[in-house]
N, C-alpha and C positions, 0 to 999 in steps of 0.2 A: 754911856755918855758919848762914846762916840762913834758907833751905831747910827743910834735917833739924830749926831745934828752930820752927819752922814746920809741919811732918810731926808730928813726936814729939806737942814739948811742948803748941804750941796747939789741933791736931788740924785745922788751914785746910787744906784737902786740896788747894785750887782754887788759894790764896795762891803752896801751897809749889810745886803746875806753878810759874806761871809767874814767879816764883823760878827754878827751874830751866832755863825758859827763856830767861827776861835777863840767865843765867850764861851760857848756852850760845851766845847771837848775842853778847857779849860778848868773847868767847877770839878775839885776832885773830892769826891768821902771828903766825908766830917772830921774831926776829935774826934776823942774817946767819948764813950759816956757822963753827964753830968751838966751841968748846966748853961757851960760854955756849949757843951753839943747840939742843945736844941736852936739859942740863940743863932749860930752856926745854919743849922738846920732851914732855920725859920730865912735867912737871908741867902740863904742861899736858893729857897724854893721862888725869894722876890725876884732873885736876881734875875733867874733860870726862865722866868714866866712873863718878864719887862721881853728881856731877849727875844728873843720868841713870839715875845707882841710886837717887835720891832720889822721880826725877819717875815710873821706873812701878811704887813699892811710893805714891806721890800718885794714879794711878788705877788702880789697885786697889782703895786703898780706897774710889775716887768710882764702882768697878765700871763702871770705866772697860776692861774692860783688852781689851776690842776694837781701841783705841788703843796699843795697847800697842806693838806693831810697826813700825808707821809714825813712830809720835812718831822712836823710836831711830834709824829708819832716815832720817830725814829731818838728821838729825844726824853719821851713819854712810855714804852712800850705799847703802855695799853690805855684805852677808852678815861680808864674807870682813876687814872691819873693824873689825868688835863686836868689846869686849871681852870677856874669859872672864866674867869677873862680868855684865854686863850680857846676855852670852849666855845665860846658866845662870842668872842669874834668869826669863827668860825661859821659858825648858823646865819650868823648876819655874811662873808660873802658868799657859800653854795647859795641862800636864798637868790640873793640881787643878782646872780648873774642865771639862774632859771637852772638850778641842779641842787633843789633841796634834798634829795632822794641818797643823796651821800654821805650827810648825815644821821642816813635813820638810824643804822642801828652802831653807829660810833653814840649816840647823842640817848640813843635805848639802854645801852651798854651803864653812863656816867648817872643818867638819872635812877635802874635798879640796883644801883652802889649804896649800898647801907652805909658803908661810911660817907658817903655826896648829902643823905639827905639830910642827916645834920647842919648841914655847910647855909649860913642864911644867904645863901646863891641862891638856895635849893627853889626856894617856888617861883623867882621871878625867870629863872635858868627853864622851867618845866611850860612855862606861861610861853616865852619863846620860843624853842623846841617844837608845840598845838599851833603858835601861831603861824611859824611859819617855814616852818618840815611837814608834822602830820596835816595837818586843816589840808590846807592846799594842796596836800597830795591823793586827800581823799580819803585818810585814814583813818574814819571815827571809831572804827572798832576799836581795833592799838588803842589810839587819844583814850577812849575810854576806859579801856584797860590798863590801863598806867596810871590814868588817873587813881579809880577804885583802891591800885596796888601799892601805890604811896601810903603809910604811914605813915606817914612826917605832917601828910595833910591831914584839920577835920574836918567836920562836917558841913561848916559854911564852907571854906576851901571847895570839897571835894564838888559842890553842888556846884559852884560859883563855874567852874572848870566841865563842868560839865554843862550848864545852860550855857554857857559858849561856847563847847562840839554842838547842842541842837542845835544853837542856833546854825550856825555855817552848815549844818550838814542840811539842812532849810535853804538853803542862800542856791546850795552846791545841787540839791533836787530841782527846782524851780530857774535854774541856768539849763540845764539837762534841760530840762521840757522845753523851755523858751526854744531849745538849737533844734531839737526834734522837728517843731512843729514849723520854723522857720527852713529845716531843713523838705518832710513833708509841703510848705508855698512849696520850695524851688525847687523843688520835680515836676511839678505839670508845665510848669513853667518852661523847665527844659525838654518837657518833651512835644510840646507847642511848638517851638525852635529848629526842635530837631525832624517831627512831623513841615516845618514851611520849608527846609531844608532839604528833606529829602524829596516834597514836590517839584522843584525845583530842580534837582537833578533827574528826576521820570521823563524833567517833559525836556530839560537839556537834551538826553538821549532818548526823543520818540524824533524828536530833530534828527541829530547826525539822524538816526535810523532812513529817516526816508531818505537826507541828500546822499548818505554810501547806495543807497537802493537806482536813486534815480541816474547818479554816477552806476556804478552800475551798466543797467539800462543802456545808456551812451555810447559805454564804453563795447558793447556786444553788436554795434552797426560801424563798428572801424573793418578794416580792408588786416584784418591780422597779418592774409598772408603777402601782400602787397607790401608790412613794413618792414617785417623779418627778411622778407626777399631782397629789400634794401638795406637794412641792417647787412648783413651780412656783405652784402658789393657793397660798405661803404668798410667792410673792415677788410673787403680782399686789396681795395686800391690803396689804404690809407696800411697797411701791414705787409701783405705782400708784392701789391703792385711801387712797380715809378713811378710817376707821379710824370714827370718831365721827359719818361721812352717818347719818343714816339710807335710805338707799338700800341703803351697805352692809354692816347685820344680815343681814336673806336668806344671803347671800351668804357669810357669814364663819357662819352656822350649818348652812350645808349645808359648810363645808367645817370646822369640829372633828368632826362626824358622820363624815365621808369620814376624818379620821384619825385618830376612836378605831374604825372600821373597819380598817384598816389595822396597829393597836400592836395589837389582836384575832387579825387575820389575823399578825402577826411573832411575836405570842406564846400563837399553839392550841400546842397538842398535838403537831397534825402537824409540825412547825417546829421543837418544840425536838429535842434531842440524845440523840440513847436512853441512858436511864442503866443501869447492870450493877453488881451486885451486887459 
């Protein structure tokens, strides 16, 4: 009751989990053999199951659903000993978070145990396991083997389960065919888009090649020797000479004249690109 109050009323999920763990740890072995022992074991199982149910809900509220199965198995040790209510909650939880494969081995072990096949909850749990674990994962052969291997099911029940499996297989096949057809229709469209992009890229590369060729033809006409000489002289003036020195003035004057000649040569009508009407 304290764990349930912490879960529902106070919304203190961590405290609820701690209370459940303390309760499960405090449950000791029962008394000696006899009628009192049977009553104690029944009460023991109910309290332990209730504590685990509250703990599962609290862990799910804290988004710690990955810990649920291991947390439960630390008190029941093997899947075959799980109470039906606990197994039901685990199946629904992992189905809701879209991780049904976690319950594959646990559910198969529980349903395959002969002691569990005599329980009244066996039929509903088998149906739940098929609907939320095996069929969503496409395990149709395993589902048929499980149904045919259950001695607790009569002929009518087996036929009903096998019919459900057959219908699910048909829906699965139709979805796969529809998906394949959609992918086949999408491929030509993708190829068309890629073809258009490739054509545009080829056109851009052709224009770029023409521009580079035109620029290279134009630069071939430039007087490189004069430009290099002017650059070298500019380097000497800036780095090696002192412009404030009177001895540098004639040299700077000649350099200015050389730059003017080079500039006039670059912009002369001979080197200008031809104009088109």
